[in-house]
Residue, then its C-alpha position, 0 to 999 in steps of 0.5 A: x492525468x488525461x495526457x498519459x495512459x493510466x496504469x492501475x496498480x492494485x495492492x492485493x493484500x491491502x485491498x483484500x483485508x479492507x474487503x474482508x473486514x468491510x463486508x459482513x462474513x455471515x452474508x457471504x458464504x456458498x451453500x457449502x459454507x465457503x466464505x466469500x466476502x473478501x473475494x466478492x468485494x475484491x471482484x466488485x472492485x475489479x469489475x468497476x475498474x474494468x468496466x467503469x474506469x477502463x484503464x489502458x494498463x492494469x496489474x495486481x501485486x501481492x505480498x510475498x515476504x517482508x523485503x528483509x525488514x525483519x532482518x533489520x528489525x526482528x519485531x517488524x510487523x510483530x504486533x500484527x495478528x495472524x491472518x484469519x483462516x477465512x481470509x487465508x482461504x480466500x486469498x487463493x480464490x482472489x488470485x484465481x479471480x485475478x487470473x480469470x480476468x487475465x490481469x497480470x500479477x506482479x509479485x516476487x518471493x521475499x518482497x512486500x507488495x509496497x516495494x514491488x509497486x514502488x519499483x514498478x512505478x519507477x520503471x513505468x515513467x511514460x504512464x500515469x500510475x494510479x495505486x489502489x490500496x488501503x495502506x497509507x504508507x503508499x502515499x510516500x510514492x505520490x508525485x506529478x504522475x502518481x495518485x493513490x486511492x484510499x478508502x474513506x469512511x463513507x462514500x467513494x475512495x479518497x484519491x490523493x495527489x500531491x496537493x491533497x496530501x499537503x493539505x491534509x498533512x502539512x508536509x510533502x509526500x517525500x517527508x512521510x518516511x521521515x515523519x514515520x521515522x520520528x513518530x513510528x507506526x504502530x500498524x507495522x510496529x515501527x518504533x520511531x523515537x519514544x515520546x515523539x508523536x505526530x504533532x512534534x514530528x510534523x513541527x520538526x519536519x516543517x522546521x528542518x525539512x528532513x530527519x538528517x537536518x533535524x539531527x544536524x541541528x540538534x543543538x538548536x532543539x530545546x528541552x524534552x524533545x532534544x533529549x528524546x531525539x538524542x536517546x532515540x537517534x539509532x531507532x529513528x534511522x532504523x525506523x526510516x529504513x523500515x518505513x521507506x518503500x524500496x524502488x530497487x526490487x529485482x523485477x523488470x516491468x513489461x508494460x505491454x504485458x499489463x494491457x487491460x485486455x479481453x478475458x475469457x468470459x466462460x472461465x469467469x462465469x464458471x468461477x462466479x457460479x462456483x462461488x455463487x456470485 
């Protein structure tokens, strides 16, 4: 990590959700009643990054759509509750805060932040990329120059590299997509193969390596697992497409524009005063 400059990428909506549900709403309101818990938590993370971590490059990405996954599967993310009004109000404040700190926003209408991040790290091949998120889907992006920070129940974030992922999941990061294809993902309403859970999915991938190889060797799989795989083949491949982060979003990274540069202290102070931080 020390051999290359570090590019911090913040998964904006995922981090905002984490702060909104992690900080008590009743304790974070302005005197006029404006909720600020997510904005405060997000701002605290920005300050830690800027003044403690001091990366050379920094950017934030926000969700601007579903990247066409709802066209592939109409019920994609269909079980998610609508964003609460208090959080919806704070998203614009969070954007204001990001802009006040002179941090570029890398987003594109119609696309999820995951796919923008996946595309950006593919283009940023001369830096180490450090992704800050609350979404385990991004673990599929791990490689020799990509790490992912996820919240832990207690204490600081857990930072995953390839070795830590393999220790926890007994699979490679690139197999995560095929695991979700088999077992599904209720958080995004990805169906997977009915009746296949994490344990069976892991065993299948440890044995056959990929989803394609599982189906290529279907005759060697016995009993109920084979029947479930045969019945769920179409949905397995749909689920794989839903779970795979895209790396071809029509967005071109200008790394020089993401330098973690000075910001207008007066503008930040005014926003802090307005939000009563």
